[in-house]
C-alpha positions as CSV (number, residue, x, y, z in Angstrom):
1,X,0.0,0.1,-0.1
2,X,1.5,3.4,-1.0
3,X,1.4,6.0,2.0
4,X,0.0,9.4,0.9
5,X,2.6,12.1,1.2
6,X,3.8,12.5,4.8
7,X,4.1,15.5,6.2
8,X,5.5,17.0,9.9
9,X,2.1,17.6,12.1
10,X,3.8,20.3,13.5
11,X,6.8,19.7,16.2
12,X,7.6,16.4,17.2
13,X,6.7,15.4,20.7
14,X,9.2,14.6,23.2
15,X,10.3,11.7,23.8
16,X,7.9,10.2,20.8
17,X,10.6,8.8,19.4
18,X,11.7,6.9,22.4
19,X,8.4,5.6,22.0
20,X,9.1,3.8,18.7
21,X,12.8,3.1,18.2
22,X,15.7,2.5,20.7
23,X,17.4,5.9,21.8
24,X,20.5,6.5,23.2
25,X,19.2,5.8,27.3
26,X,18.4,1.8,25.4
27,X,22.5,1.4,24.3
28,X,23.3,-2.3,24.4
29,X,19.2,-3.0,24.9
30,X,17.4,-5.7,23.2
31,X,17.2,-6.1,19.5
32,X,13.9,-4.9,18.0
33,X,11.7,-4.7,15.1
34,X,9.4,-2.2,14.4
35,X,6.7,-2.8,12.3
36,X,4.9,0.4,10.3
37,X,1.7,-0.5,9.5
38,X,-1.8,0.2,9.1
39,X,-5.3,-1.3,10.8
40,X,-6.9,-1.2,7.5
41,X,-3.7,-2.6,5.5
42,X,-4.6,-6.3,4.6
43,X,-0.8,-7.4,5.1
44,X,-0.9,-5.8,7.8
45,X,-3.8,-7.3,10.3
46,X,-2.1,-10.9,9.2
47,X,0.7,-9.9,10.9
48,X,-0.8,-8.7,13.8
49,X,-1.1,-12.3,15.4
50,X,2.2,-13.3,14.5
51,X,3.7,-10.0,16.0
52,X,2.0,-10.8,19.1
53,X,2.9,-14.8,19.5
54,X,6.3,-13.4,18.6
55,X,6.1,-10.5,21.7
56,X,5.0,-13.9,24.3
57,X,7.8,-16.2,22.7
58,X,10.7,-14.2,22.5
59,X,10.3,-12.6,25.8
60,X,13.2,-11.2,26.9
61,X,15.3,-11.9,24.0
62,X,13.6,-9.9,21.3
63,X,11.6,-6.4,21.5
64,X,8.3,-6.1,19.0
65,X,6.8,-3.0,18.4
66,X,3.9,-1.9,16.5
67,X,3.7,1.5,14.6
68,X,0.5,2.6,13.4
69,X,0.6,5.3,10.6
70,X,-3.1,6.1,10.8
71,X,-2.5,8.0,13.8
72,X,-1.5,11.3,12.7
73,X,1.4,11.7,15.7
74,X,3.2,8.7,14.1
75,X,3.6,10.2,10.5
76,X,6.8,12.3,11.2
77,X,8.3,8.9,12.5
78,X,7.3,7.1,9.2
79,X,9.0,10.0,7.5
80,X,12.0,10.3,9.7
81,X,12.6,6.4,8.8
82,X,11.7,7.1,5.0
83,X,8.9,4.5,5.1
84,X,7.5,4.6,1.7
85,X,5.0,1.6,2.1
86,X,3.5,-0.7,4.6
87,X,4.2,-2.7,6.4
88,X,7.6,-2.4,6.3
89,X,9.9,-3.8,9.2
90,X,12.8,-2.3,10.6
91,X,15.3,-4.6,12.8
92,X,17.5,-2.7,15.1
93,X,19.8,-4.0,17.1
94,X,21.0,-3.4,20.6
95,X,22.6,-0.3,20.0
96,X,19.5,1.3,18.0
97,X,21.2,1.1,14.3
98,X,19.1,-0.2,11.5
99,X,20.6,-3.6,10.6
100,X,18.0,-4.5,7.7
101,X,14.3,-3.4,6.5
102,X,11.9,-5.1,4.6
103,X,8.7,-4.1,2.7
104,X,5.6,-5.9,2.4
105,X,4.2,-9.1,4.6
106,X,6.6,-11.1,6.5
107,X,5.8,-14.5,8.4
108,X,6.8,-15.1,12.1
109,X,9.3,-17.7,11.4
110,X,10.3,-15.3,8.4
111,X,11.6,-12.6,11.0
112,X,12.9,-15.3,13.3
113,X,15.1,-16.6,10.6
114,X,16.2,-13.2,9.5
115,X,17.3,-12.7,13.4
116,X,19.1,-15.7,13.7
117,X,21.1,-14.8,10.2
118,X,21.8,-11.7,12.0
119,X,23.6,-13.7,14.9
120,X,20.7,-12.7,17.3
121,X,20.3,-14.8,20.5
122,X,17.0,-16.3,20.6
123,X,14.7,-18.2,22.2
124,X,14.6,-22.1,21.1
125,X,11.9,-22.1,17.7
126,X,10.7,-24.5,15.6
127,X,11.3,-28.5,15.7
128,X,14.4,-29.9,17.2
129,X,14.2,-33.9,15.8
130,X,17.0,-34.9,13.5
131,X,18.8,-38.3,12.9
132,X,22.0,-37.4,11.2
133,X,23.3,-40.9,11.1
134,X,21.4,-43.7,10.0
135,X,19.5,-46.9,12.1
136,X,21.1,-49.7,10.1
137,X,23.6,-50.1,7.6
138,X,22.5,-50.5,3.8
139,X,23.8,-53.3,3.2
140,X,21.7,-53.9,-0.1
141,X,23.8,-54.8,-3.3
142,X,24.0,-51.5,-5.2
143,X,22.4,-53.1,-8.5
144,X,19.3,-53.5,-6.2
145,X,18.6,-50.0,-4.9
146,X,17.2,-47.7,-7.2
147,X,19.3,-44.6,-8.4
148,X,16.2,-42.2,-8.3
149,X,14.2,-43.1,-5.0
150,X,16.8,-45.6,-3.4
151,X,14.0,-47.7,-3.2
152,X,14.6,-51.9,-3.6
153,X,14.5,-52.7,-7.0
154,X,12.5,-55.4,-8.1
155,X,13.9,-57.7,-10.8
156,X,10.6,-58.1,-12.7
157,X,10.6,-54.5,-12.8
158,X,13.7,-53.4,-12.9
159,X,14.9,-50.8,-16.0
160,X,18.7,-50.3,-16.6
161,X,20.2,-48.1,-18.4
162,X,24.5,-48.5,-19.6
163,X,26.4,-45.1,-19.1
164,X,29.8,-44.2,-19.5
165,X,29.9,-44.5,-15.4
166,X,28.2,-47.3,-15.5
167,X,25.0,-49.3,-15.0
168,X,22.2,-47.1,-13.6
169,X,19.3,-49.1,-12.8
170,X,15.7,-48.1,-11.2
171,X,13.0,-49.6,-10.2
172,X,9.9,-49.1,-12.3
173,X,9.1,-47.7,-16.1
174,X,8.2,-44.5,-14.2
175,X,11.5,-43.9,-12.7
176,X,13.0,-44.5,-16.0
177,X,11.2,-41.4,-17.0
178,X,11.7,-39.1,-14.4
179,X,15.3,-39.8,-14.7
180,X,14.4,-38.6,-18.5
181,X,13.1,-35.6,-17.5
182,X,16.0,-34.8,-15.3
183,X,18.7,-35.3,-18.1
184,X,20.5,-32.4,-19.1
185,X,21.8,-34.3,-22.4
186,X,22.0,-37.7,-24.3
187,X,18.3,-38.3,-23.6
188,X,17.8,-40.5,-27.0
189,X,21.0,-42.4,-26.1
190,X,19.6,-43.1,-23.2
191,X,16.5,-44.7,-24.5
192,X,18.2,-46.4,-27.1
193,X,19.9,-48.3,-24.2
194,X,17.5,-48.8,-21.9
195,X,16.3,-51.9,-21.0
196,X,13.9,-53.5,-19.3
197,X,12.6,-56.5,-17.3
198,X,9.9,-58.6,-19.1
199,X,7.3,-59.7,-16.8
200,X,6.9,-62.7,-18.0
201,X,10.3,-64.2,-18.2
202,X,12.5,-61.7,-16.2
203,X,14.3,-61.0,-19.3
204,X,16.1,-57.6,-20.0
205,X,14.4,-56.6,-23.4
206,X,15.1,-52.9,-25.1
207,X,12.5,-50.5,-23.5
208,X,11.8,-49.0,-26.2
209,X,10.3,-52.0,-28.4
210,X,8.6,-53.7,-25.5
211,X,4.3,-53.6,-24.9
212,X,3.0,-52.0,-22.1
213,X,0.3,-53.3,-20.2
214,X,-0.9,-50.1,-18.0
215,X,-3.6,-50.3,-15.4
216,X,-4.4,-48.9,-12.1
217,X,-3.9,-49.6,-8.7
218,X,-7.4,-49.8,-7.3
219,X,-6.5,-48.7,-3.7
220,X,-4.6,-46.1,-4.3
221,X,-5.7,-44.5,-8.4
222,X,-1.8,-45.1,-8.7
223,X,-0.9,-46.3,-12.3
224,X,0.7,-50.0,-12.6
225,X,2.8,-50.8,-15.3
226,X,4.5,-54.4,-17.0
227,X,6.7,-54.6,-19.9
228,X,6.3,-57.6,-22.2
229,X,8.1,-58.5,-25.2
230,X,5.8,-60.6,-27.1
231,X,2.3,-58.8,-28.0
232,X,0.9,-62.6,-27.3
233,X,2.0,-62.2,-23.7
234,X,0.6,-58.8,-23.1
235,X,-2.9,-60.0,-24.6
236,X,-2.7,-63.0,-22.3
237,X,-1.7,-60.6,-19.2
238,X,-4.5,-58.4,-20.1
239,X,-7.5,-61.0,-20.2
240,X,-6.5,-61.4,-16.8
241,X,-6.0,-58.4,-15.4
242,X,-7.2,-55.3,-17.9
243,X,-6.0,-52.7,-18.2
244,X,-4.9,-51.6,-21.5
245,X,-1.8,-52.3,-24.3
246,X,0.4,-49.6,-25.4
247,X,3.7,-48.8,-27.2
248,X,6.7,-46.9,-25.9
249,X,6.2,-43.7,-27.2
250,X,2.5,-43.4,-26.1
251,X,4.0,-44.6,-22.7
252,X,6.5,-42.0,-22.4
253,X,3.9,-39.2,-23.5
254,X,1.7,-39.9,-20.8
255,X,4.0,-40.6,-18.4
256,X,5.9,-37.2,-19.3
257,X,2.5,-34.8,-19.0
258,X,2.4,-34.4,-15.6
259,X,5.5,-32.0,-14.5
260,X,7.1,-30.7,-11.0
261,X,6.1,-26.9,-11.3
262,X,9.8,-26.0,-10.1
263,X,12.2,-28.6,-11.4
264,X,10.5,-30.1,-14.4
265,X,10.7,-33.5,-13.4
266,X,7.9,-36.1,-14.5
267,X,5.4,-37.2,-11.5
268,X,2.0,-39.3,-10.7
269,X,0.0,-36.7,-9.8
270,X,-1.1,-39.4,-7.3
271,X,2.5,-39.0,-5.5
272,X,2.5,-35.3,-4.9
273,X,1.7,-32.1,-3.8
274,X,-1.1,-30.0,-5.9
275,X,0.5,-26.4,-6.1
276,X,-2.2,-23.4,-7.0
277,X,0.1,-20.4,-9.0
278,X,-3.4,-17.9,-9.0
279,X,-5.3,-20.1,-9.6
280,X,-3.4,-22.6,-11.9
281,X,-3.0,-25.7,-11.1
282,X,0.5,-27.2,-10.9
283,X,2.5,-29.6,-9.2
284,X,5.3,-30.3,-7.0
285,X,7.8,-33.6,-6.8
286,X,8.4,-33.2,-3.4
287,X,7.1,-31.2,-0.4
288,X,9.9,-28.8,-1.1
289,X,9.8,-28.6,-4.2
290,X,6.3,-27.7,-4.0
291,X,7.4,-24.5,-1.9
292,X,10.1,-23.6,-4.6
293,X,7.2,-23.2,-7.4
294,X,7.1,-19.7,-5.8
295,X,10.4,-19.2,-6.1
296,X,10.4,-19.9,-10.3
297,X,7.4,-18.2,-10.6
298,X,7.7,-14.8,-7.9
299,X,4.2,-15.5,-7.3
300,X,2.0,-16.4,-4.1
301,X,1.2,-19.8,-4.4
302,X,-1.2,-22.5,-2.0
303,X,0.9,-25.9,-1.7
304,X,-1.6,-28.8,-0.4
305,X,0.9,-31.7,0.2
306,X,-0.1,-35.3,1.8
307,X,1.8,-36.4,5.4
308,X,3.9,-38.8,4.7
309,X,2.8,-40.9,6.9
310,X,-1.0,-40.6,7.2
311,X,-1.6,-38.8,4.0
312,X,-3.6,-36.1,6.1
313,X,-3.1,-32.8,4.2
314,X,-1.1,-30.3,5.3
315,X,-2.2,-26.9,3.3
316,X,0.3,-24.0,2.9
317,X,-0.2,-20.0,1.6
318,X,2.3,-18.1,0.9
319,X,2.3,-14.2,0.5
320,X,5.4,-11.8,-1.0
321,X,7.9,-14.8,-0.7
322,X,6.6,-15.7,3.2
323,X,4.5,-18.0,4.6
324,X,0.7,-16.9,5.5
325,X,-1.0,-19.5,6.5
326,X,-0.3,-23.7,7.8
327,X,-3.0,-25.6,8.2
328,X,-2.8,-27.5,10.8
329,X,-0.1,-25.3,12.8
330,X,1.5,-27.9,14.0
331,X,3.1,-29.1,10.7
332,X,6.4,-29.6,10.1
333,X,8.8,-29.9,7.2
334,X,11.5,-33.3,6.5
335,X,14.7,-32.3,5.0
336,X,16.1,-35.7,4.3
337,X,20.6,-35.1,3.9
338,X,23.0,-37.1,3.5
339,X,26.8,-36.8,3.7
340,X,28.7,-36.4,0.7
341,X,32.2,-37.7,-0.5
342,X,33.6,-34.6,1.5
343,X,31.7,-35.9,4.7
344,X,29.5,-33.0,4.2
345,X,25.4,-32.7,4.5
346,X,23.7,-32.2,1.5
347,X,19.7,-32.6,0.5
348,X,19.0,-36.8,-0.4
349,X,17.2,-35.9,-3.0
350,X,13.1,-35.1,-3.7
351,X,12.3,-38.8,-2.8
352,X,13.2,-38.2,1.2
353,X,11.3,-34.9,1.5
354,X,8.0,-34.3,3.2
355,X,5.7,-32.0,5.1
356,X,3.6,-34.0,8.0
357,X,0.9,-32.6,10.1
358,X,2.6,-33.4,13.4
359,X,6.1,-33.7,14.7
360,X,5.0,-37.4,16.2
361,X,3.8,-38.3,12.5
362,X,7.7,-37.6,11.2
363,X,9.0,-40.0,13.8
364,X,7.4,-42.5,13.3
365,X,7.8,-42.4,9.6
366,X,11.5,-42.0,10.2
367,X,11.7,-45.3,12.7
368,X,9.9,-47.1,9.3
369,X,12.8,-46.6,7.3
370,X,16.2,-47.2,9.1
371,X,18.5,-45.6,6.3
372,X,16.5,-42.2,6.3
373,X,18.9,-39.3,7.6
374,X,18.0,-35.7,7.9
375,X,16.4,-33.0,10.3
376,X,13.2,-31.8,10.7
377,X,12.7,-27.9,9.8
378,X,10.0,-25.4,10.0
379,X,8.0,-25.1,6.5
380,X,9.1,-21.5,6.5
381,X,12.4,-22.7,6.3
382,X,11.7,-25.1,3.5
383,X,10.5,-21.8,1.0
384,X,13.0,-19.6,2.3
385,X,15.7,-22.5,1.1
386,X,14.0,-21.7,-1.9
387,X,14.0,-18.1,-2.1
388,X,17.4,-17.5,-1.8
389,X,17.9,-19.7,-4.6
390,X,19.2,-17.8,-8.4
391,X,17.8,-18.6,-11.7
392,X,20.7,-19.8,-12.8
393,X,20.5,-22.1,-9.6
394,X,16.4,-23.0,-10.3
395,X,17.0,-23.5,-14.0
396,X,19.6,-26.4,-12.6
397,X,17.4,-27.8,-10.0
398,X,17.2,-31.4,-9.7
399,X,19.2,-32.0,-12.9
400,X,21.1,-35.5,-12.8
401,X,23.0,-35.2,-15.9
402,X,26.6,-34.9,-13.3
403,X,25.3,-37.1,-11.4
404,X,27.2,-40.4,-11.4
405,X,25.6,-43.4,-10.8
406,X,25.7,-45.2,-7.6
């Protein structure tokens, strides 16, 4: 909201500035955030409850103040601090020095994360659960671990793609197409080289010449796909199981139709988050990529992500690059990570990320996955991790062209 021309309303009342920002007497006082707004401003009204929560939760660590510019006596103060838009938040350190300002809506956790970045000592906030070492050693043979999802590879559905760095094994035809959608080069070469297990014999056959029996799981609505070399065997299977028989090109077109709105990766809509971008429906291949749609488009979004354990919906809305609402408020995010060759923690990939309606669900989900490592973070942090990416980084997100087969 643009402010009208701000004019001094007479002399400044003695002590007014001291009421709004730190004065000389406040040297080495608490850090302070001052929010300049108005009671009729929509973003200001959305921020009001968060500011009150901050006052309580960070008592003794952070001073929080709201200055209403609907009150004429505060206009000189707004002009002194060159307020052009409302809401505007100014962060002052303990010496009353401005260290950061922000124009527009900002969430409670956005404020906290910025103060944390600035080095302020705050009362603890956000989830604390983490597991940085796996509960069990993964002793599965490497050729039985899916390159995309780290899941088990079934000999009846395996897809193998030879590369100059070794064979890439994938657990299903779908994850083969997920890999194709992530490749930066040599897509045609990967397709021509790929082989898939014949569901009838277990023998590896060229993926591009197979007959695919496509159906649907009655419980989940998720597509099912079987590859068969002989059309006659595919007909026999269809007579028993139902479904449709299609060629490679049809399956490819269907499988690559739904894409992640952040990284453009192929998805099954049944598996992923629904993302609404100004009324337009898209998808997020994982909870964090769903939040990344705000970064890629620069627009406000709504994310509906199923709880990784129960399937209950977690609904998140953003405003101006910050989270404006979360339902339920107890929801948390899981950031799956692992150590790389240098011993540094990096993302474990989209198949190891998620939202949960409460931390208890997250803990149960992790307990069911002995190889899972990572930590719980706020959903706001999930968004912030994407909002700080450069356009070039976003363009390269989730691309596996430079990844080495495991």
